[in-house]
HTML snippet that shows the backbone in 3Dmol.js (N, CA, C, O; Angstrom):
<script src="https://3Dmol.org/build/3Dmol-min.js"></script>
<div id="view" style="width:600px;height:400px;position:relative"></div>
<script>
const pdb = `
ATOM      1  N   MET A   1      72.629 123.612  72.379  1.00  0.00           N
ATOM      2  CA  MET A   1      74.075 122.300  70.853  1.00  0.00           C
ATOM      3  C   MET A   1      75.013 122.569  71.179  1.00  0.00           C
ATOM      4  O   MET A   1      75.785 121.635  70.968  1.00  0.00           O
ATOM      5  N   ILE A   2      75.906 124.112  72.024  1.00  0.00           N
ATOM      6  CA  ILE A   2      76.993 124.494  71.516  1.00  0.00           C
ATOM      7  C   ILE A   2      77.716 123.868  72.437  1.00  0.00           C
ATOM      8  O   ILE A   2      78.656 123.101  72.229  1.00  0.00           O
ATOM      9  N   LYS A   3      76.993 124.406  74.091  1.00  0.00           N
ATOM     10  CA  LYS A   3      77.239 123.747  75.126  1.00  0.00           C
ATOM     11  C   LYS A   3      77.814 122.039  75.245  1.00  0.00           C
ATOM     12  O   LYS A   3      78.654 121.394  75.874  1.00  0.00           O
ATOM     13  N   SER A   4      76.957 121.866  74.399  1.00  0.00           N
ATOM     14  CA  SER A   4      76.975 119.973  74.880  1.00  0.00           C
ATOM     15  C   SER A   4      78.168 119.811  73.897  1.00  0.00           C
ATOM     16  O   SER A   4      78.997 119.088  74.450  1.00  0.00           O
ATOM     17  N   ILE A   5      78.603 120.202  72.631  1.00  0.00           N
ATOM     18  CA  ILE A   5      79.512 120.118  72.219  1.00  0.00           C
ATOM     19  C   ILE A   5      81.101 120.882  72.521  1.00  0.00           C
ATOM     20  O   ILE A   5      82.224 120.784  72.026  1.00  0.00           O
ATOM     21  N   LEU A   6      80.725 121.351  73.169  1.00  0.00           N
ATOM     22  CA  LEU A   6      82.124 121.743  73.972  1.00  0.00           C
ATOM     23  C   LEU A   6      82.105 120.887  75.174  1.00  0.00           C
ATOM     24  O   LEU A   6      82.982 120.121  75.571  1.00  0.00           O
ATOM     25  N   LYS A   7      81.225 121.090  75.561  1.00  0.00           N
ATOM     26  CA  LYS A   7      81.600 119.915  76.797  1.00  0.00           C
ATOM     27  C   LYS A   7      82.452 117.901  76.839  1.00  0.00           C
ATOM     28  O   LYS A   7      82.973 117.154  77.668  1.00  0.00           O
ATOM     29  N   VAL A   8      82.043 117.892  75.198  1.00  0.00           N
ATOM     30  CA  VAL A   8      83.080 116.766  74.814  1.00  0.00           C
ATOM     31  C   VAL A   8      83.323 117.068  74.360  1.00  0.00           C
ATOM     32  O   VAL A   8      83.050 116.341  73.406  1.00  0.00           O
ATOM     33  N   LEU A   9      84.061 118.211  73.836  1.00  0.00           N
ATOM     34  CA  LEU A   9      85.520 117.901  72.943  1.00  0.00           C
ATOM     35  C   LEU A   9      86.522 118.353  74.005  1.00  0.00           C
ATOM     36  O   LEU A   9      87.753 118.321  74.008  1.00  0.00           O
ATOM     37  N   ILE A  10      85.325 118.935  75.223  1.00  0.00           N
ATOM     38  CA  ILE A  10      86.753 119.155  76.472  1.00  0.00           C
ATOM     39  C   ILE A  10      86.973 117.696  77.005  1.00  0.00           C
ATOM     40  O   ILE A  10      88.081 117.163  76.944  1.00  0.00           O
ATOM     41  N   LEU A  11      85.996 117.144  77.470  1.00  0.00           N
ATOM     42  CA  LEU A  11      86.457 115.669  77.629  1.00  0.00           C
ATOM     43  C   LEU A  11      86.905 115.218  76.986  1.00  0.00           C
ATOM     44  O   LEU A  11      87.886 114.756  77.568  1.00  0.00           O
ATOM     45  N   ILE A  12      86.947 114.865  75.746  1.00  0.00           N
ATOM     46  CA  ILE A  12      88.033 114.327  74.903  1.00  0.00           C
ATOM     47  C   ILE A  12      89.487 115.097  75.092  1.00  0.00           C
ATOM     48  O   ILE A  12      90.527 114.454  75.233  1.00  0.00           O
ATOM     49  N   LEU A  13      89.450 116.437  75.081  1.00  0.00           N
ATOM     50  CA  LEU A  13      90.890 116.886  75.130  1.00  0.00           C
ATOM     51  C   LEU A  13      91.267 115.642  76.636  1.00  0.00           C
ATOM     52  O   LEU A  13      91.799 114.534  76.577  1.00  0.00           O
ATOM     53  N   ILE A  14      90.886 116.186  77.513  1.00  0.00           N
ATOM     54  CA  ILE A  14      90.783 115.926  78.984  1.00  0.00           C
ATOM     55  C   ILE A  14      91.210 114.402  78.998  1.00  0.00           C
ATOM     56  O   ILE A  14      92.042 114.076  79.845  1.00  0.00           O
ATOM     57  N   ILE A  15      90.752 113.508  78.198  1.00  0.00           N
ATOM     58  CA  ILE A  15      91.221 112.017  78.236  1.00  0.00           C
ATOM     59  C   ILE A  15      91.831 112.273  76.960  1.00  0.00           C
ATOM     60  O   ILE A  15      91.187 111.455  76.302  1.00  0.00           O
ATOM     61  N   SER A  16      92.220 112.545  76.546  1.00  0.00           N
ATOM     62  CA  SER A  16      93.326 111.966  75.379  1.00  0.00           C
ATOM     63  C   SER A  16      95.017 112.991  76.194  1.00  0.00           C
ATOM     64  O   SER A  16      96.143 112.565  75.939  1.00  0.00           O
ATOM     65  N   SER A  17      94.873 113.892  76.836  1.00  0.00           N
ATOM     66  CA  SER A  17      95.762 114.651  77.435  1.00  0.00           C
ATOM     67  C   SER A  17      96.531 113.059  78.631  1.00  0.00           C
ATOM     68  O   SER A  17      97.544 112.406  78.382  1.00  0.00           O
ATOM     69  N   THR A  18      95.706 112.915  79.684  1.00  0.00           N
ATOM     70  CA  THR A  18      96.182 111.304  80.470  1.00  0.00           C
ATOM     71  C   THR A  18      96.551 109.906  79.637  1.00  0.00           C
ATOM     72  O   THR A  18      95.842 108.900  79.616  1.00  0.00           O
ATOM     73  N   SER A  19      97.866 110.087  78.937  1.00  0.00           N
ATOM     74  CA  SER A  19      97.881 108.778  78.243  1.00  0.00           C
ATOM     75  C   SER A  19      98.890 108.188  78.809  1.00  0.00           C
ATOM     76  O   SER A  19      99.867 108.731  79.324  1.00  0.00           O
ATOM     77  N   CYS A  20      98.663 107.097  78.719  1.00  0.00           N
ATOM     78  CA  CYS A  20      99.869 105.800  78.632  1.00  0.00           C
ATOM     79  C   CYS A  20     101.450 105.397  78.691  1.00  0.00           C
ATOM     80  O   CYS A  20     101.465 104.181  78.500  1.00  0.00           O
ATOM     81  N   VAL A  21     102.177 105.650  78.788  1.00  0.00           N
ATOM     82  CA  VAL A  21     103.307 105.596  78.971  1.00  0.00           C
ATOM     83  C   VAL A  21     103.347 104.073  78.103  1.00  0.00           C
ATOM     84  O   VAL A  21     102.333 103.386  78.226  1.00  0.00           O
ATOM     85  N   SER A  22     104.648 103.436  77.101  1.00  0.00           N
ATOM     86  CA  SER A  22     104.604 102.632  76.683  1.00  0.00           C
ATOM     87  C   SER A  22     105.601 101.622  77.807  1.00  0.00           C
ATOM     88  O   SER A  22     106.141 102.013  78.842  1.00  0.00           O
ATOM     89  N   LYS A  23     105.614 100.905  77.503  1.00  0.00           N
ATOM     90  CA  LYS A  23     106.233  99.633  78.813  1.00  0.00           C
ATOM     91  C   LYS A  23     107.734  99.468  78.425  1.00  0.00           C
ATOM     92  O   LYS A  23     108.403  98.790  79.205  1.00  0.00           O
ATOM     93  N   LYS A  24     108.628 100.215  76.862  1.00  0.00           N
ATOM     94  CA  LYS A  24     109.993 100.311  76.928  1.00  0.00           C
ATOM     95  C   LYS A  24     110.103 101.558  77.857  1.00  0.00           C
ATOM     96  O   LYS A  24     111.286 101.541  78.197  1.00  0.00           O
ATOM     97  N   GLU A  25     109.688 102.309  78.273  1.00  0.00           N
ATOM     98  CA  GLU A  25     109.685 103.246  78.624  1.00  0.00           C
ATOM     99  C   GLU A  25     109.872 103.141  80.571  1.00  0.00           C
ATOM    100  O   GLU A  25     110.659 103.877  81.167  1.00  0.00           O
ATOM    101  N   ILE A  26     109.197 102.346  81.118  1.00  0.00           N
ATOM    102  CA  ILE A  26     109.689 101.825  81.949  1.00  0.00           C
ATOM    103  C   ILE A  26     110.289 100.778  81.982  1.00  0.00           C
ATOM    104  O   ILE A  26     110.178  99.735  81.337  1.00  0.00           O
ATOM    105  N   LEU A  27     111.283 101.272  83.189  1.00  0.00           N
ATOM    106  CA  LEU A  27     112.684 100.453  83.727  1.00  0.00           C
ATOM    107  C   LEU A  27     112.366  99.546  85.354  1.00  0.00           C
ATOM    108  O   LEU A  27     112.828  99.940  86.424  1.00  0.00           O
ATOM    109  N   TYR A  28     111.429  98.207  85.187  1.00  0.00           N
ATOM    110  CA  TYR A  28     111.675  98.201  86.108  1.00  0.00           C
ATOM    111  C   TYR A  28     113.171  96.919  87.044  1.00  0.00           C
ATOM    112  O   TYR A  28     113.995  97.009  87.955  1.00  0.00           O
ATOM    113  N   PHE A  29     112.736  95.967  86.111  1.00  0.00           N
ATOM    114  CA  PHE A  29     114.750  95.067  86.550  1.00  0.00           C
ATOM    115  C   PHE A  29     114.336  94.603  84.593  1.00  0.00           C
ATOM    116  O   PHE A  29     113.445  93.941  84.063  1.00  0.00           O
ATOM    117  N   GLN A  30     115.373  95.275  84.141  1.00  0.00           N
ATOM    118  CA  GLN A  30     114.805  94.223  82.926  1.00  0.00           C
ATOM    119  C   GLN A  30     116.534  93.743  82.334  1.00  0.00           C
ATOM    120  O   GLN A  30     117.257  94.463  81.645  1.00  0.00           O
ATOM    121  N   ASN A  31     116.736  92.906  82.640  1.00  0.00           N
ATOM    122  CA  ASN A  31     118.230  92.859  82.169  1.00  0.00           C
ATOM    123  C   ASN A  31     119.297  93.670  82.149  1.00  0.00           C
ATOM    124  O   ASN A  31     120.235  93.163  81.534  1.00  0.00           O
ATOM    125  N   ASP A  32     119.562  94.957  82.677  1.00  0.00           N
ATOM    126  CA  ASP A  32     120.559  95.442  83.254  1.00  0.00           C
ATOM    127  C   ASP A  32     120.687  95.437  84.344  1.00  0.00           C
ATOM    128  O   ASP A  32     121.873  95.600  84.634  1.00  0.00           O
ATOM    129  N   VAL A  33     119.659  95.262  85.707  1.00  0.00           N
ATOM    130  CA  VAL A  33     120.003  94.917  86.882  1.00  0.00           C
ATOM    131  C   VAL A  33     120.092  93.679  87.698  1.00  0.00           C
ATOM    132  O   VAL A  33     119.102  93.027  88.030  1.00  0.00           O
ATOM    133  N   ASP A  34     121.125  93.428  87.958  1.00  0.00           N
ATOM    134  CA  ASP A  34     120.884  92.219  88.555  1.00  0.00           C
ATOM    135  C   ASP A  34     120.432  91.959  89.749  1.00  0.00           C
ATOM    136  O   ASP A  34     121.214  92.134  90.684  1.00  0.00           O
ATOM    137  N   ILE A  35     118.884  91.412  90.069  1.00  0.00           N
ATOM    138  CA  ILE A  35     118.832  91.368  91.788  1.00  0.00           C
ATOM    139  C   ILE A  35     119.851  90.300  92.740  1.00  0.00           C
ATOM    140  O   ILE A  35     119.786  90.126  93.956  1.00  0.00           O
ATOM    141  N   SER A  36     120.222  90.051  92.357  1.00  0.00           N
ATOM    142  CA  SER A  36     121.430  89.214  92.962  1.00  0.00           C
ATOM    143  C   SER A  36     122.646  90.753  94.101  1.00  0.00           C
ATOM    144  O   SER A  36     122.847  90.905  95.306  1.00  0.00           O
ATOM    145  N   LYS A  37     122.918  91.196  93.376  1.00  0.00           N
ATOM    146  CA  LYS A  37     123.693  92.395  93.896  1.00  0.00           C
ATOM    147  C   LYS A  37     122.853  93.999  94.414  1.00  0.00           C
ATOM    148  O   LYS A  37     123.232  95.122  94.745  1.00  0.00           O
ATOM    149  N   LEU A  38     121.347  93.184  94.214  1.00  0.00           N
ATOM    150  CA  LEU A  38     121.064  94.428  95.560  1.00  0.00           C
ATOM    151  C   LEU A  38     121.056  94.390  96.765  1.00  0.00           C
ATOM    152  O   LEU A  38     120.295  93.630  97.364  1.00  0.00           O
ATOM    153  N   GLN A  39     121.978  95.276  97.444  1.00  0.00           N
ATOM    154  CA  GLN A  39     122.110  95.128  98.861  1.00  0.00           C
ATOM    155  C   GLN A  39     120.548  94.928  99.838  1.00  0.00           C
ATOM    156  O   GLN A  39     119.657  95.773  99.756  1.00  0.00           O
ATOM    157  N   LYS A  40     120.438  93.814 100.639  1.00  0.00           N
ATOM    158  CA  LYS A  40     120.213  93.428 101.492  1.00  0.00           C
ATOM    159  C   LYS A  40     119.813  94.256 103.253  1.00  0.00           C
ATOM    160  O   LYS A  40     120.312  93.829 104.294  1.00  0.00           O
ATOM    161  N   GLN A  41     118.783  95.527 103.190  1.00  0.00           N
ATOM    162  CA  GLN A  41     118.663  95.501 104.692  1.00  0.00           C
ATOM    163  C   GLN A  41     118.259  94.307 105.490  1.00  0.00           C
ATOM    164  O   GLN A  41     117.512  93.335 105.377  1.00  0.00           O
ATOM    165  N   VAL A  42     119.210  94.894 106.465  1.00  0.00           N
ATOM    166  CA  VAL A  42     119.276  93.599 107.915  1.00  0.00           C
ATOM    167  C   VAL A  42     119.411  94.342 109.085  1.00  0.00           C
ATOM    168  O   VAL A  42     120.493  94.901 109.266  1.00  0.00           O
ATOM    169  N   PHE A  43     118.185  94.508 110.241  1.00  0.00           N
ATOM    170  CA  PHE A  43     117.614  94.884 110.819  1.00  0.00           C
ATOM    171  C   PHE A  43     117.888  93.926 112.572  1.00  0.00           C
ATOM    172  O   PHE A  43     117.381  92.815 112.729  1.00  0.00           O
ATOM    173  N   THR A  44     118.401  94.335 113.254  1.00  0.00           N
ATOM    174  CA  THR A  44     118.073  94.096 114.445  1.00  0.00           C
ATOM    175  C   THR A  44     117.533  94.362 115.372  1.00  0.00           C
ATOM    176  O   THR A  44     118.074  95.409 115.727  1.00  0.00           O
ATOM    177  N   LEU A  45     116.380  93.996 116.439  1.00  0.00           N
ATOM    178  CA  LEU A  45     115.427  94.407 117.464  1.00  0.00           C
ATOM    179  C   LEU A  45     116.523  94.734 118.270  1.00  0.00           C
ATOM    180  O   LEU A  45     117.322  93.798 118.305  1.00  0.00           O
ATOM    181  N   VAL A  46     116.827  95.585 118.852  1.00  0.00           N
ATOM    182  CA  VAL A  46     117.442  95.228 120.522  1.00  0.00           C
ATOM    183  C   VAL A  46     117.021  95.716 121.502  1.00  0.00           C
ATOM    184  O   VAL A  46     116.601  96.841 121.233  1.00  0.00           O
ATOM    185  N   TYR A  47     116.832  95.334 123.107  1.00  0.00           N
ATOM    186  CA  TYR A  47     115.703  95.688 123.942  1.00  0.00           C
ATOM    187  C   TYR A  47     116.667  95.370 124.871  1.00  0.00           C
ATOM    188  O   TYR A  47     117.558  94.528 124.976  1.00  0.00           O
ATOM    189  N   LYS A  48     115.915  96.950 125.976  1.00  0.00           N
ATOM    190  CA  LYS A  48     117.154  97.695 126.882  1.00  0.00           C
ATOM    191  C   LYS A  48     116.444  97.848 128.040  1.00  0.00           C
ATOM    192  O   LYS A  48     115.213  97.870 128.007  1.00  0.00           O
ATOM    193  N   GLN A  49     117.093  97.964 129.118  1.00  0.00           N
ATOM    194  CA  GLN A  49     116.463  98.243 130.381  1.00  0.00           C
ATOM    195  C   GLN A  49     115.127  98.973 130.333  1.00  0.00           C
ATOM    196  O   GLN A  49     115.371  99.854 129.509  1.00  0.00           O
ATOM    197  N   ASN A  50     114.383  99.073 130.558  1.00  0.00           N
ATOM    198  CA  ASN A  50     113.600 100.211 131.025  1.00  0.00           C
ATOM    199  C   ASN A  50     112.840 100.344 129.832  1.00  0.00           C
ATOM    200  O   ASN A  50     111.733 100.578 130.317  1.00  0.00           O
ATOM    201  N   ASP A  51     112.668 100.354 128.470  1.00  0.00           N
ATOM    202  CA  ASP A  51     112.281 100.176 127.420  1.00  0.00           C
ATOM    203  C   ASP A  51     110.551  99.839 127.741  1.00  0.00           C
ATOM    204  O   ASP A  51     110.006  99.112 128.573  1.00  0.00           O
ATOM    205  N   LEU A  52     109.854 101.008 126.334  1.00  0.00           N
ATOM    206  CA  LEU A  52     108.095 101.064 127.037  1.00  0.00           C
ATOM    207  C   LEU A  52     107.872  99.849 125.690  1.00  0.00           C
ATOM    208  O   LEU A  52     108.408 100.286 124.672  1.00  0.00           O
ATOM    209  N   LEU A  53     107.258  98.547 125.481  1.00  0.00           N
ATOM    210  CA  LEU A  53     106.139  97.827 125.029  1.00  0.00           C
ATOM    211  C   LEU A  53     105.135  97.861 124.838  1.00  0.00           C
ATOM    212  O   LEU A  53     104.290  97.689 125.717  1.00  0.00           O
ATOM    213  N   SER A  54     104.886  98.080 123.704  1.00  0.00           N
ATOM    214  CA  SER A  54     103.036  97.851 123.435  1.00  0.00           C
ATOM    215  C   SER A  54     102.621  96.964 122.509  1.00  0.00           C
ATOM    216  O   SER A  54     102.897  97.512 121.442  1.00  0.00           O
ATOM    217  N   ILE A  55     102.008  95.677 122.224  1.00  0.00           N
ATOM    218  CA  ILE A  55     101.527  95.267 122.109  1.00  0.00           C
ATOM    219  C   ILE A  55      99.576  94.790 121.815  1.00  0.00           C
ATOM    220  O   ILE A  55      98.612  94.390 122.468  1.00  0.00           O
ATOM    221  N   ASN A  56     100.042  95.295 119.979  1.00  0.00           N
ATOM    222  CA  ASN A  56      98.739  95.502 119.949  1.00  0.00           C
ATOM    223  C   ASN A  56      98.309  93.594 118.689  1.00  0.00           C
ATOM    224  O   ASN A  56      98.921  93.139 117.723  1.00  0.00           O
ATOM    225  N   VAL A  57      96.789  92.985 119.576  1.00  0.00           N
ATOM    226  CA  VAL A  57      96.424  91.808 118.965  1.00  0.00           C
ATOM    227  C   VAL A  57      95.540  92.691 117.875  1.00  0.00           C
ATOM    228  O   VAL A  57      95.054  93.816 117.997  1.00  0.00           O
ATOM    229  N   SER A  58      95.517  91.885 116.913  1.00  0.00           N
ATOM    230  CA  SER A  58      94.309  92.151 116.225  1.00  0.00           C
ATOM    231  C   SER A  58      93.684  91.092 115.649  1.00  0.00           C
ATOM    232  O   SER A  58      94.167  89.971 115.804  1.00  0.00           O
ATOM    233  N   ALA A  59      92.546  91.271 114.915  1.00  0.00           N
ATOM    234  CA  ALA A  59      91.272  90.250 114.095  1.00  0.00           C
ATOM    235  C   ALA A  59      90.295  90.745 114.047  1.00  0.00           C
ATOM    236  O   ALA A  59      89.870  91.613 114.808  1.00  0.00           O
ATOM    237  N   LEU A  60      89.446  89.968 112.560  1.00  0.00           N
ATOM    238  CA  LEU A  60      88.619  90.521 112.020  1.00  0.00           C
ATOM    239  C   LEU A  60      87.218  90.215 113.552  1.00  0.00           C
ATOM    240  O   LEU A  60      86.081  90.673 113.444  1.00  0.00           O
ATOM    241  N   ASP A  61      87.651  89.444 114.738  1.00  0.00           N
ATOM    242  CA  ASP A  61      86.407  90.053 115.575  1.00  0.00           C
ATOM    243  C   ASP A  61      87.539  91.021 116.020  1.00  0.00           C
ATOM    244  O   ASP A  61      88.723  91.260 115.784  1.00  0.00           O
ATOM    245  N   ILE A  62      86.161  91.582 117.058  1.00  0.00           N
ATOM    246  CA  ILE A  62      86.927  92.747 117.906  1.00  0.00           C
ATOM    247  C   ILE A  62      86.917  92.384 119.151  1.00  0.00           C
ATOM    248  O   ILE A  62      87.524  93.074 119.970  1.00  0.00           O
ATOM    249  N   GLU A  63      86.171  91.133 119.581  1.00  0.00           N
ATOM    250  CA  GLU A  63      85.323  90.809 120.556  1.00  0.00           C
ATOM    251  C   GLU A  63      86.265  89.826 120.952  1.00  0.00           C
ATOM    252  O   GLU A  63      86.580  89.461 122.085  1.00  0.00           O
ATOM    253  N   ALA A  64      86.793  89.340 119.484  1.00  0.00           N
ATOM    254  CA  ALA A  64      87.431  88.274 120.349  1.00  0.00           C
ATOM    255  C   ALA A  64      88.629  88.582 120.808  1.00  0.00           C
ATOM    256  O   ALA A  64      88.860  87.752 121.687  1.00  0.00           O
ATOM    257  N   VAL A  65      89.843  89.568 120.675  1.00  0.00           N
ATOM    258  CA  VAL A  65      90.784  90.157 121.453  1.00  0.00           C
ATOM    259  C   VAL A  65      90.939  90.913 122.190  1.00  0.00           C
ATOM    260  O   VAL A  65      92.043  91.283 122.589  1.00  0.00           O
ATOM    261  N   LYS A  66      89.350  91.528 122.727  1.00  0.00           N
ATOM    262  CA  LYS A  66      89.509  92.274 123.527  1.00  0.00           C
ATOM    263  C   LYS A  66      90.408  91.902 124.943  1.00  0.00           C
ATOM    264  O   LYS A  66      91.197  92.593 125.588  1.00  0.00           O
ATOM    265  N   PRO A  67      89.962  90.601 125.116  1.00  0.00           N
ATOM    266  CA  PRO A  67      91.097  90.660 126.523  1.00  0.00           C
ATOM    267  C   PRO A  67      92.024  90.622 126.549  1.00  0.00           C
ATOM    268  O   PRO A  67      92.612  90.431 127.614  1.00  0.00           O
ATOM    269  N   PHE A  68      92.891  90.843 124.979  1.00  0.00           N
ATOM    270  CA  PHE A  68      94.133  90.601 125.179  1.00  0.00           C
ATOM    271  C   PHE A  68      94.709  91.929 124.706  1.00  0.00           C
ATOM    272  O   PHE A  68      95.847  91.991 124.240  1.00  0.00           O
ATOM    273  N   ASN A  69      93.971  92.917 124.820  1.00  0.00           N
ATOM    274  CA  ASN A  69      94.332  94.586 124.162  1.00  0.00           C
ATOM    275  C   ASN A  69      94.277  95.013 125.497  1.00  0.00           C
ATOM    276  O   ASN A  69      93.280  94.629 126.110  1.00  0.00           O
ATOM    277  N   PHE A  70      95.087  95.708 126.115  1.00  0.00           N
ATOM    278  CA  PHE A  70      94.989  96.166 127.311  1.00  0.00           C
ATOM    279  C   PHE A  70      94.533  97.798 127.364  1.00  0.00           C
ATOM    280  O   PHE A  70      94.948  97.970 126.218  1.00  0.00           O
ATOM    281  N   PRO A  71      93.990  99.234 127.762  1.00  0.00           N
ATOM    282  CA  PRO A  71      94.494  99.923 126.974  1.00  0.00           C
ATOM    283  C   PRO A  71      95.740 100.225 127.674  1.00  0.00           C
ATOM    284  O   PRO A  71      96.344  99.647 128.578  1.00  0.00           O
ATOM    285  N   SER A  72      96.017 101.584 126.825  1.00  0.00           N
ATOM    286  CA  SER A  72      97.463 102.078 126.497  1.00  0.00           C
ATOM    287  C   SER A  72      97.814 102.838 127.618  1.00  0.00           C
ATOM    288  O   SER A  72      96.896 103.452 128.162  1.00  0.00           O
ATOM    289  N   VAL A  73      98.982 102.936 128.100  1.00  0.00           N
ATOM    290  CA  VAL A  73      99.234 103.790 129.662  1.00  0.00           C
ATOM    291  C   VAL A  73     100.359 105.045 129.267  1.00  0.00           C
ATOM    292  O   VAL A  73     101.567 104.810 129.245  1.00  0.00           O
ATOM    293  N   SER A  74      99.905 106.131 129.022  1.00  0.00           N
ATOM    294  CA  SER A  74     101.417 107.216 128.929  1.00  0.00           C
ATOM    295  C   SER A  74     102.018 107.265 129.850  1.00  0.00           C
ATOM    296  O   SER A  74     101.529 107.411 130.970  1.00  0.00           O
ATOM    297  N   TYR A  75     103.405 107.139 129.568  1.00  0.00           N
ATOM    298  CA  TYR A  75     103.854 107.279 130.960  1.00  0.00           C
ATOM    299  C   TYR A  75     104.793 108.681 130.468  1.00  0.00           C
ATOM    300  O   TYR A  75     105.948 108.490 130.085  1.00  0.00           O
ATOM    301  N   SER A  76     104.173 110.205 130.508  1.00  0.00           N
ATOM    302  CA  SER A  76     105.219 111.069 129.669  1.00  0.00           C
ATOM    303  C   SER A  76     105.906 112.073 130.775  1.00  0.00           C
ATOM    304  O   SER A  76     106.769 112.878 130.426  1.00  0.00           O
TER     305      SER A  76
END
`;
const viewer = $3Dmol.createViewer("view");
viewer.addModel(pdb, "pdb");
viewer.setStyle({}, {cartoon: {color: "spectrum"}});
viewer.zoomTo();
viewer.render();
</script>
């Protein structure tokens, strides 16, 4: 009897120790950050001669894309 009460108390203690944070404490973009001022990262891809490229076609049906995916070749 005492073991079961102890288990319940420990469970209540664990559950009560994991509490939620109020929405006011979570800071997203709430009035103090202007989204238009955030810097956008621009990335341009540059292909050079002798670059090794790998293209993988994926789909829900693996058999449908099998002819398009060649085995990988490693050049070491």
